[in-house]
N, C-alpha and C positions, 0 to 999 in steps of 0.2 A: 379314180382320180377326178377331183372336181375341176372343171374347166370354165373358161370365160363363157362358153355356150350355156352352161348351167345358170350362171348369174343373169345373163341377158334375157333368158326365157323365164325368169322368176322375179322380175323387177318389183312387183307389189310386196313380196315377202322380203326382198332385199331392202327395200325402202323402209319398211316397218322395223326391221332388225337394226338397220343403221341409225335411224332416228332414236330408237330406244337407247342405243349406246351413246349417241350424241347428247341426249338429255342427261345421262349420268355424268358425262364429261362437263356439261354446262354447270352442274352443281359445284364443280371445283373452280371453274372460271368465275362464276357469280355466286359466291358463298352466301350473300345476303338474299334471303328468300323473296323479299318484296321486289327485288330486281330480276330474279331468274324466272319467277312465276309467269309474268306476261310473255316473255320470250318462249318459254316452254309451251304455253297455251297456243300461240300462233304457229309454232313449229309443228305441233301435233296436227293442227287443222291442215296445214300445207301438206304434211306427209300423207294424211289420210286421203285428201283430195287427189294427190298424185297417184296413190295406190289404186284408187277407184278408176281413174282414167286408164292406167296401164292394165288393170284387170279386164276392162272391156276389150282391149286389144288381144288378150289371152283367151277369149271365149272359144275360139275355133281351134285352139291347140289341143293336141292329144299326145302327150309324151311323158316319159319317166326320166327324171334327172337325179343328180347328186348320188351317183352309184346305186341307183334303183331304190333310194330311200323316199323320194317324194314324187308324186304324180300330179300332172297338170292337165286338166281337160275342161270341158264345158261345165260339168257339175261343180268342180272345185272352184272355177272362176265365178260362177253365179253365186255360190255360197259365200265366197270371199267378199264379193261386192256387198252382199247383205250384211256381213259382219262389219265391214268398213263403214257402211252407212249407219249402222247402229252405234258404232264408236264415235262417228262424226257428230251425231245428235247428242251423244253422251258428253263429249268434250265441250260442245257449245253450251249446253244447259248447265254444265258443272261450274262455269265461271261465276255466275251469280250465286249459285248454291254454296260454293265454298266460301265466298265472302260472307254470305248470310250466316254460316255456321262457324266462321272464324278459323277455317282450316285451309285457306288458300295458299297451299305450298306446292312446289313443282313435283315433289315425290308422288303426289296423287296422279299426275299425268304420266309419270314414269311407269307406275304400276298399271295404268290403263293400257299403255302401249305394249308392255311386256305380256300382259294378259291377252291382248290382241294377237301378238306373235304366237303365243301358245295355241290360241284357237285356230289360227291359220295353219299351223303345223298339224293339228288334229285333222283338219279338212283335207290337207294335201298329203297326209301320211300314206306311204306305201309299204310300211314296215311297222310291226307291233311296237317296237322300241320307240320309234318316232311318235306313234300314237300316245304312248305312255309319257314321253318327255313333254309333248304338247299339253296333255291333260294336266300334268303336274305343274307346268309353268302357269297355266291358266288358274288352277286351283290355289296355288300358293299366293298369287296376286289377289285372288278373291278373298282369301282368309284375312289378308292385311287390310284390304279395302273395306271389308265388313266391319272391322273394328277401328276405322280411321278416325272417328270422333272419340278420342281416347278419354275425354272427360265425362262421357256419358256411360253409365253402367250397362244399359241395354245394348249399346254398341259393342262393348267388350264381351258381354255375354254372347252376343250374336257370333262374334269371331271365334270364340273358344268352342262353342257348340259345333260350328261348321268345320273347324279344324279337326276336332276329335273324331267326329263321324266320317269326315272325308278321308282322314288318314287310315281309319279302319277299313273303309271300302276300297282304298288303294291296294290293300293286301289281296282282295279278291281279283282285281285286275292283274296284278303281278303273278298270282298263282295260276290264273287262267292262261297267261302268256307262257308260263313255265310248262303247263300241261301240253299246250300246242307245240311248243318247241321240242319238248321231250319226245313227242310222237313223230313230228315231221322233220325235225332237225334244222328248222329255219324259222325266222320271224318275219321273213319277207312275204308280202301278200301273194306275189306271183308264184313263188316257190311252193307256198302252202296250197294254193289252188291247184297247182300241177300234181301235188301228192294225192288229191281227191280222196281224203280220208273221211268223208261225210258221215259214214255209218259206224265208225269206230267209237266205242264207248269212251275211251281215254280222251279222244279228240273232242267229243261232245261235252265232256265235263269241263274242258277248257273253254269251249264256246259258252256254256252256261254261266261260268264264273265271270267271264268278260261281260256277258249280257246283264248280270246282276249289278256289276259296277256301273254300267250305263243306265240302268233303272234308277240308281241313286243320283247320278249326275243330271238326269232329265227330270228328277222329281216325280217319278211315277210310283204308283202303289206297288208294294207295301213299304217302300223306302223313301217316303215323302215326309216323314215326321220332322225333319229338320227345317223345312221350308218356312212355315209361319213365323217361328221365333227368329230365324236368321234374317228374313226379309223385313220383319218389324224393327229389329234393332239396328240394322245396317243403315248408313246414310241413304236417303230416299233415292237419289240419282243412281247410286251404286246398286241399290235394290232393283231399280228398273233395268239397268244394264245386265246384272246377273240373271234376272228372270227372263230376259228376252235374247240378248246377244249370246250369253253363256249357254242358254238352253239350245239356241240355234246351232252353236258349235257342237254340242253333244249329239244332237239329232243328226247333224250333217255327217259327223264321223260314224254314226250308227248306220246311215245309208250305205256308206262304203263298206262297213263291216258286214252287213247283211248281204250286199250284192256280191262282194268278192269271195266271201266265205260260203256263199250259196246256202244260207240258213233257210231251209224250206220245210223242216220237219217239226217246227213248233208254232204253226199258225194259231192253234187253239189256245196255247199258253199266252201268246201275244194278245189275242182277242180278249182273254180274261183280264190280263193286266190293264188293257185299255179301258174296258168297261168299269172295272173297280176303281181305276184312277178318276174317270169321269164322275162316277157315283160319289166317291169320297169328296172330291173337290167341290162339286156343286152343292151337295147336301150340307156340308159343314159351313160353306160360305154363307148360307142362308141366315145363320144366327150371329154373324160377326158384327161387332159394333165399332171396329177400328178399320179405317180405309185401307191401311197397308196390309193388315191380316186378310181382309176381304179380297184384295187383289192377289195376295199370296195363294189363297185357296183357289182363286180363279185360275192362277197359273198352273196349279195342279190339274184342274179340269182340262185346261188346254193341252197339257202334256198327254192326257188321255185321248183327246181328239187327234193329235198328231200321231200317236201310237197306232191308231187304226190303219194308217197308211203302211205300217210295217207288218201287218198280218200276212200279206203276200207281196213281196217286193218285186215289182215289174216296172216297165217304163211309165205307165200311167200313174201308178201310185207314187213313184218318185217325183213326177211332175207335180202331183197334188201336194205332197209333203213340202217341196221347195216353195211353192206359191204360198202355202199356209205360213211357213217360217218367215218369209219376207213380210207378209202382212202382219204377222204377230209381232215382229220387231217394232213396226211403226205404231201399232195400237197399244201394246203393253208398255213400251218405253215412253210413248207419248203420255199415257195415263200417269205414270210416275213423275214425269216432268211437270204435268199439271198439278199433281199433289205437292210437289216441291214449291211451286209458285204460291199455292194456298198456304203452305207452312210459313212462307216468308211474311205473311200478313197476320199471323197469330203468335202472340208473345209467349203464351203458356206452352212450354215444351211437352208437358205431360198429357195435355188434352188436345193438342192441335191436330192429331190424326183421328180423333173420335168422330164418328158420323154426325154427332150432334153439332160439331163445329162447322159442318157443311150446310146446315140449315140456313136458307136465305142467301146463299152465296151468289145466286143469280142477281140479287139486288145490290150486294156490296161489291162484287167483282164479276160483272156479267161476262167479260171476255174469258177469264179463267174457267168460269162455269160452262160456257159454251164449248170451249176446247175439251174439257173433261167429259162433257156429255157426248161429244162426237166419238171420243175414244171408247167410252163405255158402250155406246150403240154398236160400234164396230166389233168390240169384244163379244157382244151378245149375238153377233151375226146378222144384224139388221141392215138391209140395203139402204142407200147405195154405196156402202163402204166396202173396203177390200175384205174385211172380216167375213162378210156374207159369202163371197166367192171362195174364200179359204175353206170354210165348212162345207160348201157345196161340192167342191172337188174332192175333199177327203171322204165324205159320205158316198159320193158317186164311185170312188175307187173301191170302197167296200162292196157296193152293189155289183160292180163289174167283176169282182173276184168271188162272187156268190156267197158273200157274207151279209146278206140282206138284213138278217136279224140284228147284227152289230150296228148297221146304219140306223135301223129303226130305234133301237135303244139309245144310240148316240143323239139322235134328233130329239127324242123325248127328254133326255137329260139336259140338252142345250136349252130347251124351253124352260126347264127349272132354273137354269142360270140366268135367264132374262129377268127373273124376279129381283135378284139382289142388285143387278145393274140398274134397273128401273127405280129401285128404292133410293139409291144414291141420287139419281136425277130428280126424283120427286122432292127429296130433301133440299136440293139446291134451288129449285124453281117454285115450289108450292108451299114453302114454310117461311116464317118470318125469321130474320137473323136473331141468334141467341147470344152472340159475342160481338164485341167491338173489334174491328180489324184495322190495321195500319201497316202499310208497306215499310219494312225495315231497310231493305236494300233494293236498288233498281233491278228489275227483272227482264231487261230487254233481250239478253242472250237466251234466257229460258223461254221467253215467248217466241223468239226466232226458231228455236229447236222444236217447240210445239207446233208452230206453223208448218215447218218442213214435214213433220209426221202427218199433220192433217192433210196437207197437199198430196202426199203419197197415198193416203187412204182414199181420198176422193178420186185421184187419177186412176189408181188400180181398181177402184170399185166401179167407176163409171165406164172405164175402158181397160179391162184387164189385159187386153192384147198387148199393151205397152210392155209388160213384163213377160207375158206368156210366149212372145216371139223368141225370147232368149231361153226360157225354160224348155220349150219344145225342142230346142237344139240339143238337149241332153239325150245322149244315146246310151 
């Protein structure tokens, strides 16, 4: 039975769920979109800020609520704060972008909030069914958001590709759950861990199928083929959110999956997946001429870096993964916010994301060029930004787990990645402009979101203890 105690100890989740429903009701009260959109915008900001505040109060909790379906502890609270921060930046930056694209409707914010609810359910899941419900809630919202610019063919193509492949891989997840339930008689994490069936073939098949589904959701090799086309066609801010916040939710759920199910028998498989993901993402990114596709392949490479932490899950590797995910949200989402700002100044929809359009950006829009340069430097792992410490802790965790060769290969491949980041920076600062730019819509909200991301990268890069003090509390 669900009690008042459950609600009072899960306020961030309750707030997000309540506001999501409230936005739906507001559509009835304010049927005219131009009136409901500003209300929805500020309501989302207020809800996310309140959820972040209450999440900080939940950091020291360690309890299982809602009839053993949801768990709340330091790990889930820190990851929820990261998700909420990512959505906060997304909501702020979306205001100008939606006006720029002519799609400023409140349904957009509704989908963002429901996707956030799904991601939080994934993080807090203590049952495979809740994991599935959260994953599907997030995915369905992503399918719609990817095709939100309905007048553009590439946006529609992005949505249908994501939907078809996502629906197919959902079958793997459900089949894996069925295998585990068939052997253990339960979908609850605690009950499954008590059964201790780690060496049973039937059980391991279920684990493998669920892991395959996570490989797809995290964009890891060999199920990364959907990422470039989907990220290129989706609205730019949506792409940034999916590639950072969505990926963080998938990896966060994977931490719980590996830890609770005690997946220790496949470290070599995970290492190979990580290396191939880094290799594919970095090498293919070298030849890209479109900024969104370049960042898409970059996100594949970063999925490989994060996957290194899953080779052997222990306390230190968990801390490394969480720090990387937080810094990744700031730099990846910030990069796409900056790309959205640049798009606002280029009228030609077909060529505005070509790298050629970024030539001379430092002269035509030095502030946007500076912000994008900071995000690219952080993605490359160059100090003093948080991206440097993220890679440092990830590679150090591999070394401490006696996978030195993985760390060496990862470092070498990250050096390859520096080339295509620096190439964009050179285009912006050392070439003459090739197109005339003119701001179509005011970008104050987008710049605010970019400044928040930049401040976080500087703060966590110069003094990582700001966030490590909370991450180290994860036990």
